[in-house]
N, C-alpha and C positions, 0 to 999 in steps of 0.2 A: 517833235521833229529835232534832228540833230545833224551836225556836220563837223568835220575836222578843219580847223583854221590853219593858217600858214605857219603858226608856231607849234603845230602838233597837238593842240588842245582840242578836246571834244567840246563843242558848243551845243548846249541843249536849250531849246526854246520851249517854254511852257506858256500855255495860253489860259490865263485866268481872267483876262479881260479881253476886249476886242483885239484883233490881230495887230493893229497899229501899236498896241501897248504891251506886246509879248515880252516877258521877262526872260533874259538870257543868263544862263549859268555856265561857267567854264569849268571843265574838269580836265586836269592834266593827265598826260599819259602815265606819269608816275602813280597818281592816285588810282587810275584804272588797273594798273598792274598790281598794286597793293591789294586792291579789292579781289582781283582774281587769285592772288596767293592765299588770301583768307578763305577762298572757296576751294582750295586744294589744287589749283592749276600749277603744276610744276614748271611748265614752259614759261609762265609769268615770272616765277622766281629766277629762272635762268636768264631771262631778259633783264630783270633788275640787277642781277649779278653782273652781267656784261656792261650795264650802264654805270654801275657804281664801283666795280672792282678797282679801276684806276685811282678813284678818290680814296678808297680805304687803303689801298697799297701805298699811296703817297703819304697818308697820315701816319701809317705804322712805320714806314721807312724813315720818316723824319724823327722817329722816337726810339727805335730799337735796333740792335745789330742786324746787319743785312741777312745773316744766316737764319734768323728767326722770322723774317718778314712773311714769307709764304704761309707758314703754319698759322701765324696770327691772323692773317687775312682770312683763311679758311675758318678759324675760330669765330671771327667777327660775323661772318655770314651764317654760321651755325647758330650763334646767339640770336641773330636777327630773324631767322626763320622760326625759331622757337618762341620768340617774344613778340612776333609781329602783331598779335592780338592786342598788345599794350600800346601800339602806336595810335595816338589820339587823332592826328591830322594825316590822312592818307597822302596828302600832297607834300608832306614834310619828311618823306623817307630819307632823303639825302642828308639832311641835318641830323636826323636820328641815327642813321648808320655811322655817320662821322663821329658822333658822340660815343657810340659803342666802341668804335676803333680807338679813340683817345683813351677811354676807360681801360680797354683791354691792354693797351701799351703801358699804362700806369700799373696795372695789375702785374704785368710781366716784370717790371722793375722792382715792384714790392716783393714779389716771389724770389727774385734774384738776390735781393738784399737779405731776405730771410734765410736763404740757403748758403749765402756767401760764395756763390759760384761766379767765377770770372771767365767770360768767354772772349778772350782776345786772340783767338787762333787765326783771325783773318790775315794778320800780318805775316804769318808763317807760310801761307799758301803761295805757290808761284802763280804769277799772273802775267798776261801779256801787258805790255807797257801802257796801252790805252786803258785797260781795266784798272791798272794801278792808279793812273791819273783820275779816272772817274771815281774810284774809291776814295782818293785823297780829297777830291772836291766834295764828295758826299760827306766826308768826315768834317770838313770845314763848315758845310751847310748845317750839319747836326750840332755844331758848336754855337750857332747863332741863336738869338732869342726865339722862343717858341712861335710867336706870331709870324715871324719872317721864315723860319725853318719850314713850317708846314706849307705855306703858299709857294715858296720856292721849289720844294720837292714836287708838289703837284704840277707846277709849271714846267720845270726843267727836266724832271725825270719822267713824269707821267704824261707830259705833253698836253696838258689841259690849258685852255685859254682862260684869260681872266674872268670873262662872263661865265664860263663853265664852273670855274672854282666858286664864284659867288653863288651861282644857282644851286650848286650841290652842297655847299657848306652852310648855307644860310647867312653868310657875310654879305654886307653891302658891296656893290661894285667898287665904290670909292675906297672902302677898307682894303679890298683885295689889291687895288692899284697902288695904294700907299704902302702896303706890306711888301708887295713885289718890288716897288721902286726903292724903298729903304733897304730891303733885304739884299737886292742886287748891289747896291752901293757898298754895303758891309762886306758882302762876299768878295767883291773885287779888291777892296782894301785888304782883307785877310789873305787872299790869294797873292796879291802883290807883295805883302810882307813875307810870305813863305818862300816866294821866289828869290827874294833878296837874302834870305838866311841860308 
């Protein structure tokens, strides 16, 4: 017997003992989707993509130039679908794909150093004033320590809530709150210094 609870979890009751002592096992929607992907259901992967694309986009955006982000997000999901059989805990897809995104961003910089390419063409493109302001703020965010940078991009750019960030990255809610609080404080200080200069 099973049902979906208020958190979107599939609750499965198994009866190995009398009905009063039935054991209840919860299976998250994420785990069900991963299982479906392993069985070749493309719609399930599309759903995982929609759920986790903002997370991956935010992680990559915090680490690489804006012009490279979309390609790297696609790369992350291609790696994920090819290696989904290596995921040990089906309910840990979020933390796993976040790790792939971080590694892919590091690979990007490693390759960039190896080939000595500098891609600073963003400043030469004409932009609307608001786009320039957003790019400047993003540049300041990308100069912050990594722990703050990632959570700020996920919150401010991707629009994820603190609990969503914690749930999808595997961080504790307390860590996310601290990172957001300290990151926002640093961001305000740096933006204030830029305005004065």
